[in-house]
C-alpha positions in Angstrom: 4.4 19.6 -19.9 6.7 17.7 -17.5 5.1 15.7 -14.7 6.8 15.6 -11.4 6.6 12.7 -8.9 8.5 11.9 -5.7 8.6 8.9 -3.5 8.5 9.4 0.3 7.5 7.4 3.4 3.9 7.4 4.3 2.8 10.3 6.4 -0.5 9.9 8.3 -1.5 13.4 7.0 -1.6 12.3 3.3 -5.1 12.0 2.0 -5.7 8.4 1.2 -9.5 8.4 1.1 -10.0 8.8 -2.6 -7.0 6.4 -3.8 -8.1 3.6 -5.9 -5.9 1.2 -7.6 -8.5 -1.4 -8.8 -7.9 -4.0 -6.2 -10.5 -3.7 -3.4 -8.3 -5.6 -0.9 -5.3 -3.3 -1.6 -7.4 -0.2 -1.5 -8.9 -1.1 1.8 -5.6 -2.0 3.1 -4.0 1.4 2.2 -6.8 3.3 3.3 -7.6 1.6 6.6 -4.7 -0.5 7.9 -1.4 0.3 6.6 -0.7 3.0 9.2 -1.3 0.5 12.0 1.1 -2.0 10.4 3.7 0.8 10.1 3.3 1.9 13.8 3.7 -1.8 14.8 6.9 -2.2 12.8 5.4 -4.9 10.5 5.9 -3.0 7.2 7.3 0.3 5.8 5.1 2.0 3.3 6.3 4.4 0.6 4.1 6.5 -1.6 4.4 8.1 -5.0 3.1 11.7 -4.8 2.2 13.8 -7.8 3.4 17.4 -8.2 0.3 18.5 -6.3 1.2 16.0 -3.5 -1.6 13.6 -4.3 -1.1 10.1 -3.6 -1.0 8.2 -6.9 0.8 4.9 -5.9 2.3 3.1 -2.9 4.2 0.0 -2.0 5.0 -1.7 1.2 8.1 -3.7 2.3 8.3 -6.1 5.1 11.4 -7.9 6.3 9.5 -11.2 7.2 7.2 -13.7 5.6 4.6 -16.3 6.4 4.0 -19.6 4.8 0.2 -19.7 4.1 0.3 -23.4 4.7 1.3 -22.5 8.4 -2.0 -20.4 8.8 -5.5 -21.5 9.7 -7.7 -21.7 6.5 -9.8 -18.6 7.0 -6.8 -16.4 8.0 -4.8 -17.8 5.1 -7.5 -16.6 2.6 -7.4 -13.1 4.1 -3.6 -12.9 4.0 -3.5 -14.3 0.4 -5.1 -11.1 -0.9 -2.2 -9.2 0.3 1.6 -10.0 -0.1 4.7 -9.0 1.7 5.3 -6.5 -1.0 2.0 -5.0 -1.8 1.3 -1.9 -3.9 -0.7 -0.2 -6.6 -1.2 2.9 -8.6 -4.4 4.9 -9.3 -4.2 4.0 -12.9 -3.2 7.5 -14.0 0.6 6.8 -13.8 2.3 4.9 -16.5 5.8 4.2 -17.4 
């Protein structure tokens, strides 16, 4: 059996509610905030879709960066949980 995957840009219609990569911070970001960052032009998000068009992975790319040392302590802790290239898979994909 051959598995089929494709990488596409994030569409707000994709069901992200059940995606889990094992990192609570990344799961929450992907479910709740990545669309907002895409709309604001802060990042671009790509998703890995299975043959059934289920989201099985994602990554984001941002053209800018921040030095954590330039941010207030509480903000730096929140931002440190994510990076300018965040991503994850649901654990079912390998290779």
